[in-house]
C-alpha positions in Angstrom: 82.2 94.9 56.4 85.3 95.8 56.1 86.3 95.8 60.0 85.0 92.4 60.1 87.4 91.2 57.4 90.2 92.6 58.9 88.9 90.8 62.6 89.0 87.8 60.7 92.8 88.8 59.2 93.5 89.5 62.6 92.9 86.2 64.4 93.6 83.8 61.5 97.0 85.5 59.4 100.0 83.8 61.5 102.6 86.3 60.2 101.0 89.3 61.8 102.3 87.9 65.5 106.0 88.3 64.4 105.9 91.9 63.0 103.3 92.8 65.5 104.8 95.8 67.9 105.0 95.0 71.7 101.3 96.1 73.3 100.9 98.2 76.6 97.2 98.8 77.5 96.8 101.5 80.5 93.6 101.5 82.8 91.4 104.9 81.7 91.3 105.7 85.4 94.9 105.3 86.3 95.7 107.4 89.0 98.7 108.6 90.8 99.5 105.9 94.0 100.4 107.5 97.7 101.9 106.5 100.9 101.7 107.2 104.4 104.8 107.0 106.5 104.9 106.4 110.6 107.3 106.2 113.2 107.2 106.3 116.9 110.1 105.9 119.9 110.4 105.6 123.2 113.9 106.6 125.2 114.2 105.7 128.5 117.7 106.4 130.7 117.8 103.8 132.9 120.7 105.2 135.2 123.2 108.2 134.4 125.2 106.5 132.1 123.3 103.8 130.7 120.4 104.9 127.8 117.6 102.0 126.0 115.8 103.2 122.8 113.0 101.8 121.5 111.0 102.8 118.0 109.2 101.3 115.3 108.6 102.8 111.9 106.9 102.0 108.4 105.4 102.8 105.1 102.5 101.9 103.4 101.6 102.1 99.4 98.3 101.9 98.3 97.1 102.1 94.3 100.6 101.7 93.3 101.0 100.9 89.6 101.4 97.5 88.5 101.9 95.8 85.1 100.4 92.7 84.3 100.7 90.4 81.4 97.9 89.0 79.3 97.9 86.6 76.6 101.0 85.3 77.9 101.7 81.8 76.9 100.2 80.0 79.8 97.6 82.1 80.1 94.7 79.1 79.2 95.6 75.4 79.5 95.7 75.5 75.6 98.2 78.4 75.9 97.6 82.1 74.5 94.0 83.5 74.3 95.0 84.6 70.7 98.6 83.0 69.5 98.5 85.6 67.3 99.2 88.3 69.4 102.2 88.6 71.4 102.0 89.6 74.6 100.2 92.7 76.1 100.8 94.5 79.5 97.8 96.1 81.1 99.3 99.1 83.9 96.5 100.1 86.5 96.1 100.9 90.3 96.8 97.6 91.9 99.7 97.6 93.6 100.3 97.8 97.5 103.3 97.7 99.4 103.9 97.6 103.1 107.3 98.0 105.6 107.7 97.7 109.4 111.1 97.8 111.4 111.3 97.6 114.6 114.9 99.2 116.3 116.4 98.6 119.6 118.9 100.6 121.2 121.4 100.4 124.3 124.2 102.9 124.8 126.5 103.2 127.8 128.0 105.4 128.0 132.0 105.6 130.2 135.1 107.9 131.3 136.6 107.1 128.1 134.1 106.8 125.4 130.7 104.7 124.7 129.8 101.3 123.9 126.2 101.0 121.7 124.8 97.8 120.8 121.7 98.2 118.3 119.2 95.8 116.5 117.1 96.0 113.6 114.1 94.2 112.6 112.2 94.7 109.1 109.6 93.1 107.1 108.8 94.3 103.6 106.0 92.8 101.3 104.7 94.0 97.9 102.8 92.3 95.0 104.7 93.7 92.7 107.9 94.9 93.0 109.7 96.1 89.7 106.3 97.3 87.8 107.7 99.2 85.2 111.1 96.8 84.6 111.6 96.3 80.5 110.7 99.6 80.3 113.6 102.1 80.3 116.6 99.9 79.8 118.5 100.4 77.5 
């Protein structure tokens, strides 16, 4: 009976939303994320003084920690699931990140020095760049 009255109080008393602390829920199965990196390259001497090189590299992160905010103002068309509670952060292993790059380089040696030209293409994508933002702010 007491628990039922307490639940009713949480759902109906608007004053609780003002004084209610921030909530962070953590997935009980939360584990450390992991990353794999790779690199492969080819270098070819075209002439005695001309070398070309092409490299590919990248990394993949999986099961990274993410923070989803539930019970926010636009959770439902009518607003929050429970207007008496603040935003609730939920931490789980739902994150991923991918980074891929390709580099190309040409090096020409002369008797007076060296000339080098390089180009780098890279692409990075993830589903949450700052999962812990705000947790450690001063």
